[in-house]
N, C-alpha and C positions, 0 to 999 in steps of 0.2 A: 504494500500500500504506500506507494512512493509519491504519488501526485498529491498536491495540496487540496484543490477544490475546483469544482465546476463553477462558472460565473454566478450561478443562482443558488449555490449550495448553502450559503449562509442563511438563506431564508427558510431552510427546512430544519425542523426538529432541533432548534437550538436550546438545549436544556443544559445548564451548567451542572457539573458534578459537585457534590458536597464532599469535602475532605473528611476522612476519618480521623479519630483522635490518636495522636502519636505520643508515646510516653517512654520513660526509661532513660536515665542518664547514661552517657557513654561509658561502657565497661560494666554496667550493672547486669546481673543475670535476672531476667524477667520470667514470670510464670507463663505457662502456655496461654496463648490468647484464646478466648472463646471461639468456637467454630462460627464462621460466617454463614450466609445463606447456602443451602445445599450441602452443608457439612464441609465447606472449604476451610482449610487451615490458613489463617492470616498471619502476616508478619508480627513478630513479638511487639507488644504494646498497642496493637490495633484491635479494636473491638467492633468495627463497623466496616462493612463493604459498601461504599457509596452506590446508590442507584436512584435515578430520578423518580419523582412522584408518578409520572405518566408511563413508566416502563419498569415496573417492579419485576424482579426475577422470579420465574417459576420453573420447575423442572421441565415442563412441556415447552416453554419458550426457549430455554437453554438448549434442549435437545433439537428443536427446529433450527436454531442458530448454528449448532454444530454441523447438522446435515447441510445447511446452506453454505457454510464455510468450505466444505469439501465437495460441493456440487458443481461440476464443470458445465452443467446446462445453463448456469447463469451467464456464461461468457458468450461472446459473439460467435465463436467458432465451435462451441460445445466441448472444448477440450481443456480449458483453463479454469481453475478454481482459485479461491483465496489461498488455499493450502499449497498451490503450485509454487508460489514464491515465499510463503511463510511456513517453513518446515519445522515440525515439532522437535526433532533431534537437534536442531540448530537454534533452539529457544524461539521458534516461530520467526526466524529471520531467513534470509537467503544466503547460501554458502558461497555465492559468487558476488563480485563487486557490483556490477550493473547487470542484473539478470536479463537474459534474452528469452525467458520462458513465457512471456506474454504472447498475446494473439498475433502481434506483428512480427515477432522475432527480432525486433530492434532492441539494442541496449536501453534500459530505462535510465532516466536522468539522475536517479538517486538509488541508493542501496535500500532494499526492502528491510526495514528495521525489525528488531525483536518486538513481540507482543507480550509484554510482561507487566503485570500489576497496573493495567491501564485504567482500572476503576478509580484510581487516585490521581489520574492525569487530568489537567484542565486545559490542555492545548495539545493537539495531536498532529502527526506528520512532523517531519524535520523542521518545518517552519511555522507550525501552529496553525496551519490553514483550516483545520477542522476543529471546531470548538468542543465537540463531545463525541462519544461513541455512536450515538444515533445518526450523526451526519458523516461519520468516518468512511463508511463503505461505499457510498455512492460515487465518489471520485474514482477509485480504482475500478469499480464496476463499469464505468462508462469511458474510461481513458482508452484512447485508440491503441496504445502500446501495452496496456495491461490486460484487462478482461474484454475490452472492446465491444461492450454491449451498446449498440446504437438504437435498439428498438426495445425500450423498456416495456411497452404495452405488449409487444409480441412475446417477450420473455414471460410476463405474467400470464399471458394466454396459454403458453406452453405448460407452465406450472399448474394452471387451472384444469388442463386436460389430463393431468397425471393424478389419478385417484389417490395414490399413495402420498403425493405431495400435499394434496388438498386435505387429507386426513391429518397430516402433520400440522398444517396451519390451523385447522379447526381445533385440534387439541390444545394449541397454544393460545389462540385468540377468539375462539368461538366460531359459529357458523358463518359461511360466506366465502367468496372466492379470495385467493391470495392477493394481497395489496402490497405496493411498494413500501408503505409505511410499516406494515407488519414485518416485511422482510428485513428492513433496516433495524427495526427494534429487536428482532430475534438475533440478528448478527451481533448487536450490541450486548444483549444479555449473555451470549456465549463468550464474547471476548472479555466480559467482566469476570468470568470464571477462570481466566488464565492467570491465576495467582501463584507466584513462586515464593514459598516460605518454608521449604523443607530441606534446605541444604545443611551441610555439616555446620556451617556458621550459625544457622538458625537453631540447631540442636544445642550448640554451645550457649547461645544467647538465652535459651530457656532452661538450661541446666538439665537437659535430657540425656539419657544413656547414649554413648557414642558421640556426644557433643564435646569434643575436646579440640583445642587449637594448640599447636606447638608454640614454643617461645618465638620462633622465627615468624610464624604466621601472626602471632599477637603483635609483634613488632610491625609487620606489614599493615595491620589494622590501625595501629597508632599513626603510622605515616599517612594512611588514607585520610584519617580524621583530621590530621594536622595540616596536610598539604593539598588534599584533593577536595575538601569541603570548602565552601558550601555547595559547589556544583554537584558533588556526589555525596550528599548528606543523608543522615538518618537511616532507618531500616529499609527504605526503598532504594537507597544509594543513588538518588537523583533528586535535584530540587525542582524538576519538571519545568525549568525555565530555559532561557535561550542565551547562549554565550558564543563569543568569537574566541575560539581556542587556537588561533594563530596558524591556520592552514594556508591562507592566501593573503596577498598584499592588496589586491584589487578585486572588485566585484562587478557583476553585470549591471545593466541598467533596468529601470522600471520593474516589471514583474518577471524578469529573468530568474530562473531557479537558483542561479549562483549567488543571488542576493540574500539567501537564507530568510530569516524573519523579516527582513526589509522588503521582500517580495510581497508580503501580506500587508504590512503596516504602511509601506511606502515612506518610511522614515529613514533618513540617512544614518542615524545612530544605530539602526537595527541591521545594517548591511553586514553580512558575514556571520551573523549569529544563528546558531542552530540549536535544536532541542538537546538537552543533556540526556543521553541514554543512561539507563540503569547499569550498574556494574554487576547485577545479578546475572548469572550464567554467561558472563562475559568471556569465559575461557572457551566456550563452544559456539560463539556467535560471530566469529570472524567472517569476513573482513570488517574493518572498523572505519568510522567517520561516515558522514552523510552520503558520501559517494564511494565508500568502500576502498579508498585509496591506500589504506594501511593494512598490511596483510596479517601481522602478528601482534600480540600484546607486547612483546619485546620492542617492536618498532614503535608502538604507541608511546611507551615510556621514553624511548629514544627521542621521539618528536618533542615531548614535553621538556626533556632535559636540554636538547641541543637544536631542535628544528623549528621552534616557534617563530613565525614570521610577524614582525611588527606591522601594525596598521592602525588607522584612526579609531577603529572600534574594538581593538584587542581588549579582552577582559582584564580588569584591574588585577585579578588574582595572578595573572601571568606577567605582570610588570614588576620588575625588581627595582630596588632603589638605584638611582642613577639611570643608566641607559640600557641595562640588561633586561632580557625577557626570558620567560620559561620558568620551570621549577628547579630549585636547587636541590637535586637528589644525588646522593653519592651511590656508588655501586652496591653497597650493602643495603641501603634503603630500597633501591630499585629491586633487588633480588627478593627482599622481604615483601614488598608490595605484590610482586608476581606470585609469590607463594600464597599470600592471603587470598588473592583473587580466585585461586583454585577452590577455596573453601566455599565460595558462593555458587558453585555448580549444584543444581537441584536435580538429581537424577530422577526423582519421582515426577517432576514437572516435565522432563524430557521424554518420559516413557509412559506416562499415565494413559491407559487406554480409554479412560472416561472422557478425554478431550479429543481423542483421535477420530478418524472416520468410522462410520458404522453404516 
């Protein structure tokens, strides 16, 4: 889901998500969080999975959304689904930089990002072009290089002619033919269930059996908290905001995708700013950055140490005293961060059959 928005997208289903309560001081061991809707395990300190008033999650709605997420019949050529570019073993990201798996076979303008803990996000896509999960899916559905669906009415007619599909919609939303609004709401419900909170780090955070971090990994966590926050803060390991992390010195004009957040806001100060991705499952979600230009985590850390490019909108966290830029990490700190990031891999999230195709 790499495209930001169709021209009329902002008028559809714009419901802001409500943030859950976050608790626990850094380093504290927290008790297990209460299970969220549908028995979901939430990150430590969270007791609420946000959902809008007009799209409460139900087992039937989530099940419909899961089926739609894996349904190639939504695409223009009948062969591409959301799951084509968002692969579960890769934390629902694409394993290649600019996927060519869409209907056109052309490389996409941006890397298909992870779909992790989106219920707590209040601006989606790399540039925040979608305001909520209810509006998220329409852009990739209709984008000519992604799912390429140019005939939404025809797509709905095809679903209405499929008795199995109609039963799925009716179980979720009651009698009647499938509608675009119900389709988008179901996809949103499903994507809210993509919660990652069962890594070894999470077990350590809650004091559960098997939840131990080595001294080296604890050192890496300390460095992340000291040097990588506030961008990668808290239990979500993202501030869900937009930052220029020093990839480029110049940016495109107007609504060019290379302007990042500036493409949406049209403000010069937002040029080159992109959504902070979560660090959860980062060890399995390569390549990295909005365009997948960096292949490995080692190269990511190398960028922050030695490769940051100055620009007018470079984030203040990457500006050192004087004229220097980047993060002042030594080799030991870098190795510790890389070790810690491995503890954020959530094998259950990557293999859970309850979110896969059925």
